[in-house]
C-alpha positions as CSV (number, residue, x, y, z in Angstrom):
1,M,100.4,97.4,71.9
2,F,102.6,97.5,75.0
3,N,104.0,94.4,76.6
4,L,104.6,95.8,80.0
5,Q,106.5,94.1,82.8
6,M,107.2,95.1,86.4
7,V,110.9,94.5,85.6
8,D,111.9,93.8,82.0
9,L,115.2,91.8,82.3
10,K,115.0,90.7,78.7
11,R,115.4,94.1,77.2
12,Q,118.2,94.9,79.7
13,Y,120.0,91.7,78.8
14,A,119.7,92.6,75.1
15,K,121.7,95.8,75.6
16,I,124.6,94.0,77.3
17,K,124.3,90.6,75.6
18,T,127.7,90.7,73.9
19,E,129.5,91.4,77.2
20,V,127.5,89.0,79.3
21,D,127.7,86.1,76.8
22,A,131.5,86.5,76.5
23,A,131.9,86.6,80.3
24,I,129.8,83.4,80.8
25,Q,131.7,81.7,78.0
26,N,135.0,82.5,79.7
27,V,133.8,80.8,82.9
28,L,132.7,77.8,80.8
29,D,136.0,77.6,79.1
30,S,137.9,77.9,82.4
31,T,135.6,75.4,84.2
32,A,136.3,77.3,87.4
33,F,132.6,77.2,88.4
34,I,133.0,77.6,92.2
35,G,135.2,80.1,93.9
36,G,136.9,81.0,90.6
37,P,138.7,84.2,89.6
38,D,135.4,86.0,88.7
39,V,134.1,85.6,92.3
40,Q,137.3,87.0,93.7
41,E,137.5,89.9,91.3
42,F,133.8,90.8,91.7
43,G,134.3,91.0,95.5
44,K,137.2,93.4,95.0
45,E,135.4,95.5,92.4
46,L,132.2,95.8,94.5
47,A,134.3,96.8,97.5
48,Q,135.9,99.5,95.5
49,Y,132.5,100.7,94.2
50,L,131.1,100.8,97.7
51,G,134.1,102.3,99.4
52,V,134.3,99.4,101.9
53,K,137.3,97.2,102.9
54,H,135.7,93.8,102.5
55,V,132.9,92.3,100.4
56,I,132.2,88.6,101.0
57,P,130.0,87.1,98.3
58,C,127.5,84.3,99.2
59,A,124.6,82.4,97.7
60,N,121.8,84.8,98.3
61,G,120.6,87.8,100.4
62,T,118.9,85.7,103.0
63,D,122.1,83.8,103.7
64,A,123.9,87.1,103.9
65,L,121.6,88.2,106.7
66,Q,121.9,84.8,108.5
67,I,125.6,84.7,108.3
68,A,126.0,88.3,109.5
69,L,123.9,87.4,112.6
70,M,125.8,84.2,113.2
71,A,129.0,86.1,113.2
72,L,127.8,88.1,116.3
73,D,127.7,84.9,118.4
74,L,124.2,85.7,119.8
75,K,122.4,83.5,122.2
76,P,118.8,82.1,121.9
77,G,116.4,84.8,123.1
78,D,118.6,87.7,122.4
79,E,116.6,90.6,120.9
80,V,117.1,91.9,117.4
81,I,115.2,95.1,116.5
82,T,114.0,95.6,113.0
83,T,110.9,96.7,111.1
84,S,107.9,94.6,110.1
85,F,107.3,96.4,106.9
86,T,109.9,94.5,104.9
87,Y,110.3,91.3,103.0
88,I,110.1,88.2,105.3
89,A,113.8,87.3,104.9
90,T,114.8,90.2,107.2
91,V,112.9,88.6,110.1
92,E,113.0,85.0,109.0
93,V,116.7,84.6,109.7
94,V,116.3,86.1,113.2
95,A,113.7,83.5,114.1
96,L,115.6,80.7,112.4
97,L,118.6,81.4,114.8
98,R,116.2,81.3,117.8
99,L,116.7,85.0,118.4
100,K,113.8,87.3,119.3
101,P,112.7,89.8,116.6
102,V,111.4,93.0,118.1
103,F,109.3,94.9,115.7
104,V,109.3,98.7,115.5
105,D,107.2,101.0,113.3
106,V,108.3,102.9,110.2
107,D,107.9,106.5,109.1
108,A,104.8,107.0,106.9
109,D,106.8,109.1,104.4
110,T,110.0,107.0,103.9
111,F,108.7,103.5,105.0
112,T,111.9,103.1,107.0
113,M,112.7,102.6,110.7
114,N,111.1,105.2,113.0
115,I,113.8,106.6,115.2
116,D,111.6,107.3,118.2
117,A,110.2,103.7,118.0
118,L,113.8,102.4,117.9
119,R,114.8,104.4,120.9
120,K,111.9,103.1,122.9
121,A,112.5,99.5,121.9
122,I,116.0,99.2,123.3
123,T,116.4,96.9,126.3
124,P,119.3,95.3,128.1
125,N,118.6,92.2,125.8
126,T,118.9,94.1,122.6
127,K,121.9,92.6,120.8
128,A,121.5,93.8,117.2
129,I,119.6,96.4,115.1
130,I,118.7,95.7,111.5
131,P,117.5,98.9,109.6
132,V,116.1,98.1,106.2
133,H,116.8,100.4,103.2
134,L,113.4,99.7,101.7
135,Y,112.4,100.2,98.0
136,G,115.7,101.9,97.3
137,Q,115.3,104.5,100.1
138,A,118.1,104.8,102.6
139,A,117.0,104.5,106.2
140,N,117.8,107.5,108.4
141,M,121.2,106.0,109.5
142,E,122.8,108.9,111.4
143,P,120.4,108.7,114.4
144,V,120.3,104.9,114.1
145,L,124.0,104.7,114.4
146,A,124.0,107.2,117.3
147,I,121.5,105.2,119.3
148,A,123.4,102.0,118.5
149,K,126.7,103.6,119.7
150,E,125.2,104.9,122.9
151,H,124.1,101.3,123.8
152,N,127.0,99.5,122.2
153,I,124.7,97.5,119.8
154,P,125.9,96.3,116.4
155,V,124.0,97.4,113.3
156,I,123.5,95.2,110.3
157,E,122.1,97.0,107.3
158,D,119.6,95.2,105.1
159,N,120.6,96.6,101.8
160,A,118.9,94.1,99.5
161,Q,116.8,96.7,97.8
162,A,119.1,99.8,97.8
163,I,122.5,98.9,96.4
164,G,123.8,101.9,94.5
165,G,122.0,104.2,96.9
166,S,123.8,106.5,99.4
167,Y,123.2,108.5,102.6
168,T,124.4,112.0,103.4
169,F,125.3,112.8,107.0
170,A,124.7,116.2,108.6
171,D,128.3,117.2,108.1
172,G,128.0,116.5,104.3
173,T,129.8,113.1,104.4
174,K,128.3,110.6,102.0
175,K,128.4,106.8,102.3
176,K,126.9,104.1,100.2
177,T,124.0,102.2,101.8
178,G,125.2,99.0,103.4
179,T,128.6,100.4,104.5
180,M,127.7,102.4,107.6
181,G,126.9,99.8,110.2
182,L,129.2,97.0,111.5
183,M,128.0,94.9,108.6
184,G,125.8,95.3,105.5
185,T,124.1,92.7,103.4
186,T,122.6,92.6,100.0
187,S,120.8,90.3,97.5
188,F,121.6,89.9,93.8
189,F,118.2,88.4,92.9
190,P,117.6,89.0,89.2
191,S,115.1,91.9,89.7
192,K,117.4,93.9,92.0
193,N,119.1,97.1,90.8
194,L,122.3,94.9,90.6
195,G,120.9,91.5,89.8
196,C,122.5,88.3,88.5
197,Y,120.9,85.5,86.4
198,G,120.2,83.3,89.4
199,D,120.6,83.7,93.1
200,G,123.4,85.6,94.8
201,G,124.2,87.8,97.7
202,A,127.0,89.5,99.7
203,M,128.1,90.9,103.0
204,F,130.1,94.1,103.6
205,T,132.3,95.2,106.5
206,N,135.3,97.4,107.3
207,D,136.3,95.1,110.2
208,D,139.2,92.8,109.1
209,A,138.6,90.1,111.8
210,L,134.9,90.1,111.2
211,A,135.4,89.7,107.4
212,E,137.5,86.6,108.0
213,K,134.8,85.2,110.3
214,L,132.1,85.9,107.7
215,K,134.2,84.0,105.1
216,M,134.6,81.1,107.4
217,I,131.0,80.8,108.3
218,A,130.0,80.9,104.7
219,N,132.4,78.1,104.0
220,H,131.5,75.4,106.5
221,G,133.4,77.2,109.3
222,Q,136.8,76.6,107.8
223,K,139.8,78.7,106.9
224,V,141.9,75.7,106.0
225,R,140.2,73.0,104.0
226,Y,138.9,70.1,106.2
227,Y,139.7,72.0,109.5
228,H,136.5,73.4,110.8
229,E,136.8,75.9,113.6
230,M,133.1,76.9,114.0
231,V,129.7,75.9,112.9
232,G,129.1,77.4,109.5
233,C,127.0,76.8,106.4
234,N,127.5,76.3,102.7
235,S,126.8,79.6,100.9
236,R,128.7,80.4,97.8
237,L,128.3,82.7,94.8
238,D,129.0,80.7,91.7
239,S,131.4,82.0,89.1
240,I,128.8,82.4,86.3
241,Q,126.8,84.7,88.5
242,A,129.9,86.6,89.5
243,A,130.8,87.0,85.9
244,V,127.4,88.5,85.1
245,L,127.6,90.8,88.1
246,R,131.0,92.1,87.1
247,I,129.5,93.3,83.8
248,K,126.4,94.7,85.4
249,L,128.3,96.5,88.2
250,K,129.8,98.7,85.5
251,H,126.3,99.8,84.6
252,L,124.9,100.1,88.1
253,D,125.0,103.9,88.3
254,E,123.4,104.1,84.9
255,Y,120.7,101.7,86.0
256,C,120.0,103.7,89.1
257,D,119.8,107.0,87.1
258,A,117.4,105.4,84.7
259,R,115.1,104.3,87.6
260,R,115.3,107.8,89.1
261,A,114.2,109.2,85.7
262,V,111.2,106.9,85.7
263,A,110.3,108.0,89.2
264,D,110.6,111.6,88.1
265,Y,108.1,111.0,85.3
266,Y,105.7,109.3,87.7
267,D,106.1,112.1,90.3
268,N,105.3,114.8,87.7
269,A,102.3,112.8,86.2
270,F,100.8,112.2,89.6
271,A,101.6,115.6,91.2
272,G,98.5,117.2,92.8
273,N,96.3,114.1,92.6
274,E,94.4,114.0,95.8
275,H,94.3,110.2,95.8
276,L,98.0,109.5,95.5
277,I,101.0,110.2,97.7
278,T,104.2,109.9,95.7
279,P,107.4,108.6,97.3
280,H,109.2,111.0,99.6
281,R,112.8,111.9,98.9
282,P,114.5,113.2,102.1
283,A,117.7,115.2,101.6
284,Y,119.8,112.6,103.3
285,S,118.8,109.8,100.9
286,H,119.8,109.2,97.3
287,H,116.8,107.1,96.5
288,V,117.6,104.5,93.8
289,F,114.0,103.2,93.3
290,H,114.1,99.5,93.4
291,Q,110.4,100.0,93.6
292,Y,108.2,103.0,92.9
293,T,105.6,102.8,95.6
294,L,102.6,105.0,95.9
295,Q,100.2,105.5,98.8
296,V,96.5,105.5,97.8
297,K,94.1,107.7,99.7
298,G,90.3,108.1,99.5
299,I,89.7,105.1,97.3
300,N,90.2,101.4,97.8
301,R,93.7,100.3,97.0
302,D,92.7,96.7,96.1
303,A,90.1,98.1,93.7
304,L,92.7,100.2,92.0
305,A,95.0,97.2,91.8
306,A,92.2,95.2,90.2
307,A,91.4,98.0,87.8
308,L,95.0,98.3,86.7
309,T,95.3,94.5,86.2
310,E,92.2,94.6,84.0
311,R,93.8,97.4,82.0
312,K,97.0,95.2,81.7
313,I,99.1,97.6,83.8
314,P,101.4,95.5,86.0
315,N,101.3,96.4,89.7
316,M,102.4,94.8,92.9
317,L,101.5,95.1,96.6
318,Y,104.7,95.2,98.7
319,Y,103.8,94.1,101.4
320,P,100.1,93.1,101.9
321,V,100.8,91.2,105.2
322,P,103.6,92.7,107.3
323,C,105.9,90.4,109.2
324,H,104.3,90.8,112.6
325,K,101.1,89.4,111.2
326,Q,102.6,86.4,109.5
327,N,101.6,83.0,110.9
328,M,105.3,82.0,111.1
329,L,106.0,84.9,113.4
330,K,102.8,85.1,115.4
331,E,104.6,84.4,118.7
332,F,106.4,87.7,118.2
333,G,103.5,89.7,117.0
334,G,100.0,88.5,116.1
335,A,96.6,90.1,115.7
336,D,96.8,92.1,118.9
337,F,100.2,93.6,118.1
338,V,99.8,97.1,116.8
339,L,102.2,99.1,114.6
340,P,99.9,102.0,113.4
341,V,101.9,103.2,110.4
342,T,102.8,99.7,109.2
343,D,99.2,98.6,109.6
344,M,98.1,101.6,107.6
345,L,100.6,101.1,104.8
346,Q,99.7,97.4,104.3
347,D,96.3,98.6,103.0
348,C,97.3,101.6,100.9
349,V,100.6,101.0,99.1
350,I,100.8,100.0,95.5
351,S,103.9,99.7,93.3
352,L,104.1,100.4,89.5
353,P,106.5,99.1,86.9
354,I,110.0,100.5,87.2
355,H,113.1,99.3,85.4
356,T,115.9,100.5,83.2
357,E,114.2,100.0,79.8
358,L,110.9,101.9,80.2
359,T,110.2,104.3,77.4
360,E,108.4,107.6,77.5
361,A,105.5,106.1,75.5
362,E,105.2,103.3,78.0
363,L,105.3,105.7,80.9
364,K,102.6,107.8,79.4
365,H,100.4,104.8,78.8
366,I,100.9,103.6,82.4
367,T,100.2,107.0,84.0
368,T,97.2,107.7,81.8
369,N,95.7,104.4,82.8
370,V,96.4,104.9,86.5
371,L,94.8,108.4,86.4
372,E,91.8,107.1,84.5
373,A,91.3,104.2,86.8
374,I,91.4,106.5,89.8
375,A,88.9,108.9,88.3
376,Q,86.5,106.1,87.7
377,L,86.9,104.7,91.3
378,A,86.5,108.2,92.8
379,K,83.1,108.9,91.1
């Protein structure tokens, strides 16, 4: 009998238990719970891994996006272009800062920002672009950066789902996702490819002055204690989470490879099935499969989800209501606002279990049940 999970953190922890337990105990022994050595060392180690000058840890991925936007000193009503087919945090922070989210459509194959739509959305009021590396897939950054450079618009990469991934430019240059724009942000939510055991996040940049500003904003706007130079917030990665992340960072490439192997198995199992479109892997993107997301064609996606749940096959719908249709953002979108690809994807995508501990027997069980459920629904 299989006890399947969308993400099995318990089995992953079992493999690194000795290392993690020792790292946590070291923090407890030191009592340096906030801003301790592990936080500083993790920032340095992640910067080295990413090939970026500065990593500024913070409390979570949503804060990372908010602080990055705050560092641009934008004014209420300034426009920020991003996609609607993403987790709400990407857009929530834009609205929170009284900026105007401008939604553009995504490509049907990669689920990431459509370049033509981006180009058409640029106005004199566009003050930032936030491409999202969704499900572990790199957005097509070379044209995004070219458009941004042409109009002198800063780019903030939402890398919450793709840490460990990379992008290959036309000249063969490779860069890690999150390191190509002016700033990158990420989340260390436990289910991420690099996840801690609570909440955590970080910002990346190669700009020295901007890095200093990000640090200050995350720490109540101060560089020297009790001397506050700008309005900031309180967003800190605690030392226990940093200690866990230092251990897991050593395994990140291994974790990403394991996820890609799961995706390979799924791709092969579903190849040629007329009711499934497997994830696209463009040459420019080293997809690290935070999610394995299929498009369902010719049968009802919700019926398939229900059938899999009945068969005890975990599945998720990311995202059943895109941002432009959410009540909280209706003034920027609403029922009459049309994004054809996004609107199509909300009704046809479904994600299957993907994590570092899936066995071949479990994968066979999952894929067999998916194909059987589809065959029954297609009758």
